Each structure stands twice: as C-alpha cells, then as structure tokens.
VOBA-1610 file (N, C-alpha, C; in pm, whole numbers, padded with zeros to 5 digits, always signed):
BEGIN
Met+01336-00592+02276Met+01200-00564+02314Met+01125-00522+02190Gly+01063-00615+02124Gly+00987-00583+02003Gly+00862-00505+02036Val+00804-00445+01934Val+00685-00364+01953Val+00573-00447+02015Ala+00551-00569+01968Ala+00443-00650+02020Ala+00463-00680+02168Val+00586-00706+02209Val+00614-00735+02349Val+00583-00614+02435Val+00628-00498+02393Val+00602-00376+02470Val+00454-00345+02473Ala+00387-00358+02359Ala+00245-00328+02352Ala+00167-00420+02445His+00201-00547+02446His+00132-00642+02531His+00158-00612+02679Ala+00283-00587+02712Ala+00320-00565+02851Ala+00263-00433+02905Ser+00252-00333+02821Ser+00212-00201+02869Ser+00064-00174+02857Gly-00006-00252+02779Gly-00144-00220+02752Gly-00158-00088+02678Leu-00052-00046+02612Leu-00047+00080+02538Leu-00070+00199+02629Ala-00020+00193+02750Ala-00035+00306+02841Ala+00018+00432+02778Gly-00057+00539+02792Gly-00014+00666+02737Gly-00061+00690+02595Cys-00103+00587+02525Cys-00156+00601+02389Cys-00282+00518+02377Arg-00352+00502+02486Arg-00467+00413+02494Arg-00587+00469+02418Gly-00662+00384+02361Gly-00785+00421+02293Gly-00870+00297+02280Arg-00986+00310+02215Arg-01069+00193+02190Arg-00993+00096+02100Glu-01038-00028+02098Glu-00973-00126+02011Glu-00980-00076+01867Lys-00868-00076+01801Lys-00859-00026+01665Lys-00787-00128+01579Thr-00811-00119+01451Thr-00735-00202+01359Thr-00596-00139+01345Ala-00503-00214+01291Ala-00367-00162+01274Ala-00368-00034+01191Ala-00454-00026+01091Ala-00460+00092+01006Ala-00513+00214+01079Gln-00590+00193+01186Gln-00649+00302+01261Gln-00560+00351+01376Lys-00462+00274+01411Lys-00378+00308+01526Lys-00280+00419+01492Ser-00256+00505+01590Ser-00156+00610+01572Ser-00017+00547+01569Leu+00078+00621+01520Leu+00216+00574+01522Leu+00259+00545+01665Cys+00219+00629+01758Cys+00254+00607+01899Cys+00203+00472+01947Glu+00080+00438+01914Glu+00024+00308+01951Glu+00101+00195+01885Arg+00133+00212+01755Arg+00203+00106+01683Arg+00346+00088+01733Leu+00403+00193+01792Leu+00538+00181+01850Leu+00535+00105+01982Gly+00419+00099+02045Gly+00408+00031+02173Gly+00372+00124+02287Gly+00335+00246+02255Gly+00293+00340+02359Gly+00409+00407+02430Glu+00374+00481+02531Glu+00473+00560+02604Glu+00586+00476+02664Pro+00558+00356+02719Pro+00670+00276+02772Pro+00775+00243+02666Ala+00730+00214+02545Ala+00825+00184+02437Ala+00902+00308+02397Val+00834+00423+02391Val+00901+00549+02357Val+01005+00581+02464Lys+00972+00560+02592Lys+01068+00585+02700Lys+01192+00498+02685Ala+01172+00372+02652Ala+01286+00280+02637Ala+01376+00325+02522Val+01316+00362+02410Val+01394+00408+02295Val+01468+00537+02329Val+01399+00631+02393Val+01462+00759+02428Val+01579+00737+02525Ala+01563+00652+02623Ala+01672+00627+02718Ala+01795+00573+02646Asp+01774+00478+02555Asp+01885+00423+02479Asp+01946+00529+02388Phe+01860+00604+02321Phe+01903+00709+02228Phe+01987+00815+02298Val+01944+00864+02413Val+02019+00969+02483Val+02156+00916+02524Gly+02162+00796+02575Gly+02291+00737+02611Gly+02382+00721+02491Arg+02324+00683+02380Arg+02400+00660+02257Arg+02453+00792+02200Thr+02367+00892+02192Thr+02407+01018+02128Thr+02498+01101+02219Ala+02487+01080+02350Ala+02572+01154+02444Ala+02719+01120+02427Ile+02748+00999+02377Ile+02888+00958+02362Ile+02934+00961+02216Asn+02848+01007+02127Asn+02883+01012+01985Asn+02949+01147+01954Pro+03080+01148+01928Pro+03147+01276+01901Pro+03091+01349+01780Lys+03036+01276+01684Lys+02978+01340+01565Lys+02852+01418+01598Ala+02783+01378+01703Ala+02660+01447+01744Ala+02691+01573+01824Asn+02805+01573+01893Asn+02847+01686+01978Asn+02737+01724+02078Phe+02692+01627+02153Phe+02586+01641+02253Phe+02616+01753+02352Ser+02741+01766+02393Ser+02777+01865+02495Ser+02806+02003+02436Arg+02798+02012+02302Arg+02824+02137+02230Arg+02967+02186+02255Lys+03059+02092+02265Lys+03199+02119+02292Lys+03265+02197+02178Ala+03336+02300+02214Ala+03417+02379+02120Ala+03337+02436+02003Val+03223+02493+02032Val+03142+02557+01929Val+03165+02707+01942Asp+03252+02760+01857Asp+03283+02903+01854Asp+03313+02962+01992Gly+03389+02889+02072Gly+03431+02938+02202Gly+03324+02933+02311Asp+03205+02882+02278Asp+03100+02869+02379Asp+03142+02764+02482Ala+03089+02778+02601Ala+03118+02682+02706Ala+03053+02548+02674Glu+03123+02442+02708Glu+03069+02308+02690Glu+02953+02287+02786Trp+02847+02219+02740Trp+02734+02187+02827Trp+02772+02066+02911Lys+02770+02082+03041Lys+02803+01972+03132Lys+02679+01945+03217Pro+02588+01864+03162Pro+02461+01843+03231Pro+02475+01760+03358Ala+02400+01802+03460Ala+02387+01722+03581Ala+02290+01608+03549Pro+02290+01503+03630Pro+02195+01394+03605Pro+02050+01442+03595Ala+02012+01542+03673Ala+01876+01595+03666Ala+01849+01661+03530Asp+01951+01724+03472Asp+01936+01785+03339Asp+01910+01678+03233Val+01981+01568+03242Val+01965+01459+03146Val+01826+01397+03162Glu+01782+01382+03286Glu+01648+01325+03309Glu+01540+01418+03255Arg+01557+01548+03271Arg+01460+01644+03217Arg+01459+01636+03064Leu+01576+01624+03005Leu+01586+01609+02860Leu+01510+01485+02814Lys+01526+01375+02884Lys+01457+01251+02847Lys+01305+01270+02855Val+01258+01335+02962Val+01114+01359+02976Val+01062+01439+02857Leu+01135+01545+02822Leu+01093+01629+02709Leu+01099+01553+02577Leu+01200+01471+02559Leu+01210+01392+02436Leu+01097+01290+02426Val+01061+01227+02537Val+00948+01133+02534Val+00821+01208+02496Gln+00800+01324+02556Gln+00682+01404+02522Gln+00683+01442+02374Phe+00798+01489+02327Phe+00809+01533+02188Phe+00785+01419+02091Val+00853+01306+02114Val+00841+01192+02022Val+00699+01135+02026Ala+00645+01114+02145Ala+00510+01056+02156Ala+00406+01150+02094Ser+00420+01279+02117Ser+00328+01376+02058Ser+00341+01378+01905Ala+00465+01380+01856Ala+00488+01379+01711Ala+00437+01251+01647Ala+00428+01144+01726Ala+00382+01015+01676Ala+00231+00998+01693Gly+00163+01106+01728Gly+00016+01101+01735Gly-00039+01054+01868Gly+00045+01047+01970Gly-00004+01010+02102Gly-00069+01128+02171Pro-00133+01103+02283Pro-00204+01211+02352Pro-00113+01300+02438Gln+00015+01266+02448Gln+00106+01342+02530Gln+00117+01485+02479Lys+00134+01577+02573Lys+00155+01717+02539Lys+00302+01749+02559Tyr+00363+01813+02463Tyr+00502+01854+02474Tyr+00506+01985+02552Asp+00575+01985+02667Asp+00579+02101+02756Asp+00704+02187+02737Gly+00789+02152+02646Gly+00914+02225+02628Gly+00898+02347+02538Arg+01008+02418+02525Arg+01011+02532+02434Arg+01006+02481+02291Ser+00980+02569+02197Ser+00978+02528+02057Ser+01116+02477+02019Met+01120+02396+01915Met+01248+02343+01868Met+01341+02458+01829Lys+01288+02558+01764Lys+01369+02672+01721Lys+01427+02745+01844Glu+01343+02771+01941Glu+01387+02844+02062Glu+01487+02762+02144Ser+01459+02633+02162Ser+01547+02553+02248Ser+01682+02520+02185His+01693+02533+02052His+01820+02504+01986His+01890+02629+01933Lys+01829+02744+01956Lys+01885+02871+01908Lys+02024+02894+01966Gly+02117+02930+01880Gly+02252+02960+01923Gly+02342+02839+01944Met+02289+02720+01927Met+02372+02600+01945Met+02461+02574+01825Lys+02433+02642+01715Lys+02512+02628+01592Lys+02521+02482+01546Ile+02407+02415+01552Ile+02400+02275+01510Ile+02415+02268+01359Thr+02501+02178+01316Thr+02523+02158+01172Thr+02433+02045+01123Met+02415+02038+00992Met+02337+01929+00935Met+02408+01796+00959Thr+02540+01797+00959Thr+02616+01675+00988Thr+02586+01626+01129Gln+02582+01718+01225Gln+02550+01680+01364Gln+02406+01630+01375Phe+02314+01700+01308Phe+02174+01658+01310Phe+02162+01517+01255Asn+02229+01491+01144Asn+02224+01357+01083Asn+02285+01251+01173Ala+02390+01287+01248Ala+02450+01192+01342Ala+02350+01156+01451Val+02278+01256+01500Val+02175+01232+01602Val+02063+01145+01543Ala+02021+01175+01421Ala+01917+01095+01356Ala+01963+00950+01338Asn+02090+00931+01304Asn+02144+00795+01291Asn+02144+00723+01426Asp+02172+00797+01534Asp+02167+00737+01668Asp+02024+00694+01701Leu+01926+00778+01665Leu+01786+00742+01689Leu+01751+00617+01608Ala+01793+00612+01483Ala+01767+00495+01400Ala+01828+00369+01462Ala+01948+00381+01515Ala+02014+00265+01579Ala+01936+00220+01703Ser+01884+00316+01779Ser+01804+00280+01897Ser+01674+00211+01854Leu+01611+00260+01748Leu+01490+00196+01697Leu+01520+00055+01649Asp+01635+00037+01586Asp+01676-00097+01542Asp+01699-00189+01662Lys+01761-00137+01765Lys+01787-00218+01885Lys+01658-00276+01940Phe+01550-00196+01936Phe+01422-00240+01990Phe+01332-00304+01885Lys+01392-00333+01768Lys+01325-00405+01660Lys+01194-00337+01616Val+01200-00205+01605Val+01085-00131+01553Val+01073-00162+01405Pro+00955-00201+01360Pro+00937-00235+01218Pro+00972-00118+01125Ala+01014-00152+01004Ala+01063-00053+00907Ala+00962+00059+00881Lys+00835+00026+00870Lys+00733+00128+00841Lys+00726+00231+00953Glu+00719+00186+01076Glu+00709+00276+01191Glu+00839+00355+01209Lys+00951+00288+01187Lys+01081+00355+01196Lys+01088+00469+01095Ala+01049+00442+00972Ala+01053+00545+00867Ala+00960+00662+00900Glu+00841+00632+00950Glu+00747+00738+00986Glu+00803+00826+01097Leu+00862+00764+01199Leu+00914+00842+01311Leu+01035+00924+01267Leu+01124+00865+01191Leu+01241+00939+01144Leu+01200+01056+01054Ala+01095+01039+00975Ala+01046+01148+00891Ala+00990+01261+00977Ala+00920+01226+01083Ala+00865+01328+01173Ala+00977+01406+01240Val+01080+01336+01283Val+01195+01400+01347Val+01271+01485+01246Ala+01289+01433+01125Ala+01362+01507+01021Ala+01294+01639+00989Ser+01163+01644+01001Ser+01091+01768+00970Ser+01128+01880+01067Ala+01182+01845+01183Ala+01223+01946+01281Ala+01361+02005+01249Ser+01432+01948+01153Ser+01568+01997+01124Ser+01569+02144+01086Lys+01466+02190+01019Lys+01461+02331+00977Lys+01462+02426+01097Asp+01418+02378+01213Asp+01416+02462+01333Asp+01537+02438+01423Met+01617+02339+01393Met+01729+02303+01478Met+01865+02333+01415Val+01876+02313+01286Val+02003+02331+01218Val+02024+02478+01185Glu+02136+02532+01232Glu+02170+02672+01205Glu+02285+02684+01106Val+02364+02579+01095Val+02481+02582+01007Val+02463+02472+00904Pro+02447+02510+00775Pro+02424+02407+00671Pro+02536+02304+00664
//
C-alpha cells in the first residue's frame, strides 16, 4: 500500500486541509493521512510484539512481572500510537496519552531495546513503501522521544 494509494483512497482523512503543494503538506499528509498511519501502526505493533530484542512484554526486567496485555490493552496502545505518530507528523490529531517519560517510567528500557523497536517501525514503513524522505523524517521524530523513554544506556 504505497503512500499515493492510501492518499487517494482515504482523501487524507484525519490530515485534511486545502489543496497544497507537496512542499506545503505536513508529514502526516505526505504519509497518506490517518488511515496510512493506522495501517503502519497495526503492522508495527504486531511486528514488535514478537521481537525478543524489543522486549514488548517487559519480560524478566529486574524481577518485574511480565506485561500480559489483553486484546483491549493492545487496541488502546494502537489508538495511542496512531495519535502520537500522526501528531508528531504534523497532523491535527491530539495525543491523549500520558507523556512519554511518565508512560515509560520504570520500564528500564535500554537503548538496544529502543533501537530494536525503531528498526521494527522502519520495517513497517518499508512494507508500506513509505518514501525515504518521509521515512527519515518520521524516524527522526520518534528518535527524539528516546530521551524520555530510555532509562538504561
């Protein structure tokens, strides 16, 4: 599902504005709007949930209990990720979740784990044939959150 296909099919729902040139469009619009972000997030969550390097369930982190999310928990995570990504990409969506620092506090996320998650996001963007420029912009926006998420260098 290339960006042009999603943009055409969705009418840029969720990132709609007046007709703009490519240079005037937000990253969210250039990605294909909220429907494209939802597709990428769904693939990304499935991908990172099974990546042992990402440690999605926070298994065996200093004796803490493993996170065993119910399907509703995973769906809520996806909603928040769509809001976060679309908002970070300049879309009109409002992120309703806690701050990155607050929501990741105590998870003892390492830079290696953060990078594994970022690689999973990159793979999902590749799957949907997101152009290199937009991919780099989005990954840079996500990388800027590492300072609030990574607790263990």
